[in-house]
VEXBA-577423 format. One line per 4 residues: number of its first residue (from 1); their letters; for each residue x, y, z of N, C-alpha, C, O, CB. Coordinates in Angstrom, 3 decimals. Glycine has a CB too. Layout:
<torvos>
NUM = a = X,Y,Z,X,Y,Z,X,Y,Z,X,Y,Z,X,Y,Z; ...
</torvos>
This chain:
<torvos>
1 = xxxx = -31.289,35.796,14.099,-30.146,35.349,14.858,-29.436,34.233,14.078,-30.080,33.287,13.624,-30.578,34.865,16.267; -28.136,34.341,13.929,-27.376,33.375,13.144,-26.773,32.299,14.040,-26.155,32.588,15.065,-26.273,34.082,12.351; -26.969,31.058,13.628,-26.380,29.941,14.369,-24.941,29.679,13.936,-24.210,28.958,14.616,-27.218,28.677,14.178; -24.537,30.249,12.827,-23.191,30.034,12.307,-22.127,30.619,13.220,-20.999,30.127,13.232,-23.064,30.633,10.925
5 = xxxx = -22.448,31.648,13.979,-21.450,32.276,14.839,-21.235,31.503,16.138,-20.257,31.751,16.843,-21.862,33.698,15.153; -22.127,30.577,16.465,-21.982,29.783,17.689,-21.135,28.551,17.404,-21.388,27.818,16.448,-23.368,29.371,18.251; -20.139,28.334,18.235,-19.273,27.182,18.059,-19.530,26.188,19.176,-19.704,26.565,20.335,-17.791,27.602,18.030; -19.551,24.926,18.816,-19.725,23.885,19.813,-18.685,22.805,19.548,-18.532,22.342,18.417,-21.175,23.300,19.781
9 = xxxx = -17.982,22.413,20.580,-16.962,21.378,20.460,-17.609,20.024,20.724,-17.789,19.619,21.872,-15.778,21.633,21.444; -17.951,19.343,19.657,-18.629,18.052,19.778,-17.686,16.930,20.223,-18.149,15.864,20.629,-19.269,17.683,18.453; -16.396,17.152,20.154,-15.437,16.105,20.481,-14.795,16.270,21.858,-13.976,15.442,22.256,-14.367,16.068,19.438; -15.147,17.306,22.577,-14.470,17.605,23.841,-14.598,16.488,24.877,-13.712,16.345,25.719,-15.020,18.881,24.418
13 = xxxx = -15.659,15.702,24.844,-15.864,14.649,25.840,-15.248,13.314,25.420,-15.313,12.339,26.169,-17.346,14.465,26.095; -14.658,13.265,24.242,-14.048,12.028,23.758,-12.541,12.069,23.968,-11.937,13.139,23.897,-14.376,11.802,22.269; -11.924,10.914,24.227,-10.456,10.899,24.397,-9.765,11.142,23.049,-10.319,10.866,21.984,-9.984,9.538,25.009; -8.578,11.650,23.130,-7.774,11.858,21.928,-7.445,10.491,21.336,-6.997,9.603,22.061,-6.465,12.668,22.246
17 = xxxx = -7.659,10.303,20.033,-7.389,8.989,19.440,-5.904,8.660,19.442,-5.053,9.543,19.335,-7.924,8.933,18.016; -5.616,7.381,19.564,-4.239,6.911,19.524,-3.829,6.735,18.067,-4.539,6.093,17.292,-4.073,5.580,20.317; -2.721,7.284,17.708,-2.231,7.182,16.340,-0.895,6.448,16.299,-0.023,6.780,15.496,-2.093,8.573,15.716; -0.739,5.456,17.160,0.537,4.754,17.269,0.957,4.077,15.973,2.152,3.958,15.700,0.461,3.731,18.363
21 = xxxx = 0.002,3.633,15.174,0.337,3.000,13.892,1.024,3.987,12.953,1.850,3.594,12.130,-0.927,2.436,13.224; 0.686,5.254,13.076,1.299,6.270,12.217,2.710,6.627,12.661,3.422,7.339,11.953,0.443,7.518,12.197; 3.114,6.145,13.812,4.442,6.446,14.329,5.457,5.359,13.983,6.625,5.472,14.355,4.380,6.630,15.829; 5.036,4.315,13.280,5.961,3.238,12.938,7.012,3.757,11.948,6.739,4.687,11.189,5.193,2.022,12.339
25 = xxxx = 8.199,3.167,11.952,9.252,3.620,11.037,8.833,3.532,9.565,9.191,4.400,8.769,10.512,2.799,11.258; 8.085,2.497,9.201,7.661,2.350,7.813,6.749,3.506,7.397,6.942,4.097,6.334,6.942,1.007,7.613; 5.769,3.825,8.222,4.848,4.916,7.904,5.594,6.243,7.896,5.359,7.082,7.026,3.681,4.960,8.914; 6.489,6.439,8.857,7.255,7.689,8.901,8.106,7.855,7.646,8.213,8.958,7.110,8.148,7.726,10.152
29 = xxxx = 8.712,6.767,7.175,9.530,6.873,5.959,8.654,7.175,4.746,9.072,7.911,3.853,10.330,5.570,5.725; 7.441,6.617,4.703,6.527,6.913,3.600,6.042,8.356,3.651,5.933,9.013,2.615,5.334,5.962,3.632; 5.755,8.848,4.843,5.344,10.248,4.993,6.468,11.163,4.521,6.223,12.146,3.821,4.969,10.564,6.469; 7.693,10.840,4.903,8.843,11.644,4.478,9.021,11.578,2.963,9.305,12.590,2.323,10.126,11.164,5.183
33 = xxxx = 8.852,10.370,2.382,8.989,10.207,0.929,7.959,11.056,0.194,8.292,11.742,-0.772,8.836,8.724,0.531; 6.707,11.011,0.647,5.643,11.777,-0.005,5.860,13.276,0.193,5.654,14.064,-0.730,4.264,11.363,0.543; 6.277,13.667,1.403,6.545,15.078,1.676,7.633,15.612,0.748,7.551,16.741,0.266,6.957,15.274,3.144; 8.647,14.795,0.505,9.752,15.197,-0.367,9.448,14.963,-1.847,10.293,15.206,-2.709,11.008,14.444,0.016
37 = xxxx = 8.243,14.494,-2.128,7.799,14.217,-3.501,8.725,13.243,-4.207,8.954,13.345,-5.412,7.712,15.510,-4.301; 9.255,12.295,-3.442,10.123,11.270,-4.016,9.261,10.168,-4.626,8.124,9.944,-4.208,11.088,10.687,-2.940; 9.811,9.501,-5.596,9.091,8.431,-6.282,9.093,7.158,-5.451,10.058,6.868,-4.743,9.709,8.165,-7.656; 8.037,6.422,-5.539,7.970,5.112,-4.890,8.275,4.011,-5.883,8.031,2.836,-5.609,6.592,4.887,-4.259
41 = xxxx = 8.810,4.386,-7.039,9.039,3.438,-8.121,10.037,2.346,-7.751,9.881,1.208,-8.194,9.523,4.169,-9.340; 11.045,2.652,-6.963,12.041,1.638,-6.606,11.389,0.484,-5.857,11.738,-0.677,-6.071,13.160,2.256,-5.753; 10.455,0.798,-4.992,9.733,-0.235,-4.251,8.897,-1.075,-5.204,8.860,-2.300,-5.091,8.839,0.395,-3.165; 8.233,-0.422,-6.135,7.377,-1.128,-7.082,8.208,-2.009,-8.000,7.805,-3.130,-8.308,6.549,-0.135,-7.904
45 = xxxx = 9.362,-1.522,-8.443,10.207,-2.290,-9.350,10.673,-3.604,-8.733,10.924,-4.569,-9.454,11.405,-1.466,-9.760; 10.791,-3.651,-7.425,11.202,-4.875,-6.752,10.251,-6.008,-7.086,10.657,-7.164,-7.199,11.268,-4.665,-5.239; 8.988,-5.665,-7.241,7.986,-6.694,-7.456,7.534,-6.827,-8.901,6.808,-7.767,-9.223,6.812,-6.421,-6.604; 7.928,-5.939,-9.764,7.425,-6.005,-11.130,8.434,-6.521,-12.142,8.046,-7.051,-13.184,6.967,-4.664,-11.550
49 = xxxx = 9.698,-6.377,-11.859,10.701,-6.787,-12.838,11.203,-8.186,-12.518,11.863,-8.410,-11.503,11.874,-5.791,-12.870; 10.882,-9.110,-13.390,11.339,-10.491,-13.217,12.141,-10.866,-14.447,11.648,-10.840,-15.575,10.136,-11.480,-13.000; 13.384,-11.213,-14.195,14.243,-11.651,-15.296,14.631,-13.100,-15.041,15.178,-13.438,-13.991,15.515,-10.740,-15.433; 14.345,-13.931,-16.002,14.764,-15.328,-15.893,16.269,-15.394,-16.110,16.814,-14.642,-16.917,14.009,-16.233,-16.923
53 = xxxx = 16.933,-16.276,-15.407,18.367,-16.446,-15.648,18.616,-16.888,-17.096,17.709,-17.373,-17.772,18.965,-17.478,-14.659; 19.831,-16.715,-17.548,20.184,-17.112,-18.911,19.892,-18.601,-19.097,19.896,-19.376,-18.141,21.683,-16.803,-19.211; 19.639,-18.977,-20.344,19.275,-20.377,-20.636,20.326,-21.367,-20.168,19.998,-22.484,-19.768,19.049,-20.557,-22.122; 21.575,-20.966,-20.217,22.641,-21.883,-19.822,22.986,-21.776,-18.331,23.934,-22.400,-17.854,23.881,-21.613,-20.654
57 = xxxx = 22.198,-20.974,-17.606,22.445,-20.785,-16.171,22.087,-22.059,-15.404,21.009,-22.626,-15.577,21.628,-19.580,-15.627; 23.009,-22.488,-14.562,22.765,-23.708,-13.785,22.694,-23.422,-12.288,22.545,-24.342,-11.482,23.860,-24.736,-14.061; 22.799,-22.162,-11.921,22.745,-21.808,-10.498,21.295,-21.860,-10.001,20.464,-21.032,-10.373,23.353,-20.391,-10.260; 21.021,-22.837,-9.165,19.671,-23.047,-8.635,19.188,-21.833,-7.854,18.007,-21.490,-7.904,19.637,-24.289,-7.742
61 = xxxx = 20.096,-21.182,-7.131,19.716,-20.021,-6.319,19.137,-18.908,-7.195,18.136,-18.292,-6.830,20.931,-19.496,-5.529; 19.755,-18.650,-8.337,19.247,-17.607,-9.236,17.867,-17.962,-9.776,16.997,-17.098,-9.888,20.218,-17.387,-10.398; 17.672,-19.228,-10.108,16.364,-19.656,-10.598,15.303,-19.519,-9.502,14.187,-19.075,-9.768,16.430,-21.110,-11.100; 15.651,-19.897,-8.283,14.697,-19.774,-7.173,14.336,-18.306,-6.915,13.170,-17.996,-6.669,15.282,-20.408,-5.891
65 = xxxx = 15.310,-17.410,-6.966,15.052,-15.973,-6.778,14.090,-15.457,-7.849,13.171,-14.694,-7.555,16.379,-15.170,-6.818; 14.312,-15.879,-9.082,13.440,-15.464,-10.173,12.021,-15.991,-9.965,11.048,-15.265,-10.170,13.997,-15.952,-11.515; 11.908,-17.246,-9.559,10.586,-17.828,-9.299,9.907,-17.170,-8.103,8.691,-16.980,-8.107,10.707,-19.334,-9.062; 10.681,-16.821,-7.082,10.109,-16.136,-5.915,9.535,-14.781,-6.314,8.439,-14.416,-5.887,11.177,-15.956,-4.814
69 = xxxx = 10.276,-14.036,-7.134,9.779,-12.729,-7.586,8.515,-12.886,-8.427,7.572,-12.106,-8.297,10.863,-11.990,-8.395; 8.505,-13.898,-9.288,7.317,-14.142,-10.112,6.126,-14.494,-9.229,5.004,-14.059,-9.488,7.582,-15.273,-11.132; 6.370,-15.277,-8.195,5.299,-15.650,-7.265,4.769,-14.431,-6.519,3.561,-14.294,-6.324,5.800,-16.700,-6.265; 5.670,-13.552,-6.104,5.266,-12.313,-5.427,4.431,-11.461,-6.375,3.399,-10.918,-5.982,6.508,-11.517,-4.931
73 = xxxx = 4.879,-11.345,-7.631,4.109,-10.573,-8.622,2.705,-11.126,-8.776,1.730,-10.376,-8.816,4.819,-10.578,-9.981; 2.612,-12.443,-8.862,1.305,-13.066,-9.033,0.414,-12.770,-7.827,-0.758,-12.427,-7.987,1.452,-14.586,-9.233; 0.966,-12.901,-6.630,0.196,-12.658,-5.410,-0.261,-11.206,-5.323,-1.410,-10.939,-4.971,1.026,-13.019,-4.178; 0.625,-10.270,-5.639,0.267,-8.854,-5.606,-0.829,-8.569,-6.628,-1.799,-7.876,-6.321,1.505,-7.970,-5.879
77 = xxxx = -0.682,-9.095,-7.836,-1.693,-8.880,-8.875,-3.031,-9.491,-8.461,-4.088,-8.898,-8.680,-1.226,-9.481,-10.218; -2.976,-10.667,-7.869,-4.204,-11.330,-7.415,-4.895,-10.513,-6.326,-6.119,-10.377,-6.330,-3.891,-12.745,-6.893; -4.116,-9.971,-5.398,-4.694,-9.160,-4.323,-5.284,-7.860,-4.876,-6.337,-7.415,-4.419,-3.629,-8.846,-3.254; -4.622,-7.260,-5.840,-5.158,-6.048,-6.471,-6.480,-6.358,-7.170,-7.435,-5.586,-7.082,-4.139,-5.460,-7.482
81 = xxxx = -6.525,-7.494,-7.864,-7.732,-7.902,-8.569,-8.894,-8.080,-7.593,-9.995,-7.584,-7.833,-7.485,-9.202,-9.346; -8.645,-8.784,-6.499,-9.688,-9.003,-5.499,-10.128,-7.673,-4.892,-11.322,-7.435,-4.713,-9.189,-9.957,-4.395; -9.174,-6.817,-4.580,-9.484,-5.525,-3.983,-10.310,-4.663,-4.931,-11.302,-4.059,-4.526,-8.201,-4.798,-3.597; -9.895,-4.611,-6.193,-10.636,-3.808,-7.163,-12.034,-4.357,-7.385,-12.993,-3.592,-7.490,-9.886,-3.750,-8.486
85 = xxxx = -12.159,-5.672,-7.455,-13.478,-6.275,-7.644,-14.390,-6.001,-6.465,-15.569,-5.700,-6.649,-13.349,-7.773,-7.858; -13.859,-6.101,-5.255,-14.706,-5.856,-4.086,-15.070,-4.377,-3.987,-16.181,-4.044,-3.576,-13.997,-6.317,-2.798; -14.152,-3.488,-4.357,-14.461,-2.051,-4.360,-15.527,-1.742,-5.394,-16.437,-0.952,-5.143,-13.196,-1.218,-4.640; -15.412,-2.366,-6.555,-16.378,-2.155,-7.626,-17.748,-2.691,-7.213,-18.770,-2.053,-7.467,-15.902,-2.834,-8.927
89 = xxxx = -17.768,-3.862,-6.579,-19.035,-4.453,-6.138,-19.689,-3.572,-5.076,-20.906,-3.385,-5.094,-18.808,-5.882,-5.585; -18.901,-3.031,-4.156,-19.457,-2.135,-3.122,-20.005,-0.861,-3.743,-21.006,-0.319,-3.277,-18.385,-1.783,-2.073; -19.349,-0.383,-4.797,-19.831,0.835,-5.461,-21.163,0.580,-6.167,-22.034,1.449,-6.205,-18.785,1.347,-6.474; -21.307,-0.623,-6.722,-22.543,-0.953,-7.412,-23.682,-1.272,-6.450,-24.846,-0.974,-6.720,-22.315,-2.119,-8.334
93 = xxx = -23.324,-1.883,-5.325,-24.329,-2.321,-4.344,-23.960,-1.795,-2.959,-23.443,-2.553,-2.138,-24.445,-3.875,-4.323; -24.211,-0.529,-2.681,-23.779,0.071,-1.404,-24.597,-0.363,-0.185,-24.408,0.200,0.893,-23.839,1.563,-1.515; -25.487,-1.327,-0.313,-26.342,-1.759,0.806,-25.526,-2.040,2.015,-26.070,-2.415,3.054,-27.148,-2.987,0.443
</torvos>
C-alpha cells in the first residue's frame, strides 16, 4: 500500500497568514520592476556616485549634498559589512 497517494492538509487548521507588508507601494513597485526585468541600477547609483563640487565651488549646499551622499555610502557599506560578517559567522557556527 502506497502512502504517496494519500494527501493530508497539514495547514487546514491554521489561519491564512497576513501578507500586508507585501502590499505596500514600495514592495509592489519592486515586484513590478523584477517582473518586468528592469534594472535596479538607478536606485543603486543614487548611493554610489559621489562627485565633489569643483575646487572653486563656494556653494555650501552643493558641498553638503556631496558629504551627505558620501555619508550614506559609508553607512550602506558598513551595514553590508556587518551583514556579511554575521552571515559568514552563522555559516561557520550554526549552533
